[in-house]
C-alpha positions in Angstrom: -73.6 29.7 89.4 -74.2 28.8 85.8 -71.2 28.9 83.5 -70.9 29.1 79.7 -68.2 27.6 77.6 -67.1 29.5 74.5 -64.6 27.8 72.3 -62.8 28.4 69.0 -61.3 31.9 69.1 -57.8 32.5 67.9 -55.6 34.2 65.4 -56.0 33.6 61.7 -55.0 35.0 58.4 -57.4 36.9 56.2 -59.4 34.5 54.0 -59.2 31.7 56.5 -62.0 30.1 58.4 -62.8 29.6 62.1 -65.7 28.0 64.0 -66.9 29.2 67.4 -69.0 27.2 69.7 -70.8 28.1 72.9 -72.3 25.6 75.3 -75.1 27.0 77.5 -75.4 25.7 81.0 -79.0 24.6 80.6 -81.7 23.9 77.9 -84.8 25.8 77.0 -83.4 28.9 75.3 -85.4 30.6 72.6 -83.2 32.7 70.3 -79.5 32.1 70.5 -76.9 34.2 68.8 -73.5 35.7 68.5 -72.5 39.3 69.1 -69.1 40.9 68.7 -67.3 44.0 70.0 -64.3 45.5 68.2 -61.9 47.8 70.0 -63.5 51.2 70.5 -66.9 50.1 69.0 -70.2 49.1 70.4 -71.3 45.5 70.7 -73.2 44.4 67.6 -75.3 41.5 66.6 -73.6 39.1 64.2 -76.2 36.4 63.7 -79.0 34.7 65.6 -81.0 31.5 65.3 -84.4 30.6 66.6 -85.6 27.2 67.8 -87.2 26.5 64.4 -83.9 27.1 62.7 -84.7 30.4 61.1 -81.7 32.8 61.1 -80.7 36.4 60.8 -77.4 37.8 59.8 -75.7 41.2 59.9 -75.2 42.6 56.4 -71.4 42.6 56.9 -71.3 38.8 57.4 -74.0 37.6 55.0 -72.7 34.9 52.7 -69.6 34.4 54.8 -70.8 33.3 58.2 -73.2 30.6 59.2 -74.9 30.1 62.5 -76.3 26.7 63.7 -77.5 25.1 66.9 -77.8 21.7 68.5 -80.6 21.9 71.0 -79.8 18.5 72.5 -76.4 19.8 73.4 -77.5 23.3 74.3 -74.8 24.5 71.8 -74.7 27.3 69.3 -72.1 27.5 66.6 -70.8 30.2 64.3 -68.8 29.1 61.3 -66.9 32.1 59.8 -65.4 31.8 56.3 -63.4 34.3 54.3 -62.5 36.2 57.4 -61.4 39.8 57.0 -59.3 42.0 59.3 -62.5 44.0 60.1 -63.9 40.8 61.7 -61.4 41.2 64.5 -63.4 41.4 67.7 -64.4 39.7 70.9 -67.3 37.4 70.1 -70.0 36.8 72.7 -72.7 34.1 72.6 -76.1 35.2 73.7 -79.3 33.4 74.5 -82.8 34.4 75.5 -85.0 32.5 78.0 -88.3 33.8 79.1 -87.4 37.3 77.9 -84.1 37.4 79.8 -80.8 37.8 78.0 -77.9 35.5 79.0 -74.3 36.2 77.9 -71.4 33.8 77.6 -67.8 34.8 78.1 -66.2 36.5 75.1 -63.7 34.8 72.9 -61.2 36.8 70.9 -60.9 36.4 67.2 -58.0 38.2 65.5 -57.7 38.3 61.7 -54.4 39.4 60.4 -54.0 40.8 56.9 
């Protein structure tokens, strides 16, 4: 069974930064991204990145978050700056390969005010 490794979650104060990383169990993914799910809310797309490096961000995180990837390491990163309490959620990495969605284990990010 393939396994994913998501690292970097934790508890931070508002205004601080945190970087999440997710290592996929194999190579060859097309779009890779991060989603999040806050308590009582639906899972939402935070950011994604294509193999050519083009990116897309949710409006709520534009200018604060940055997504990147290292294809040679099958890894996608999410650098989160100026964190706000409303960024508190479980963050999930996601990758698409041949039209199939793959999900990593969630990692909890808690931002205290």
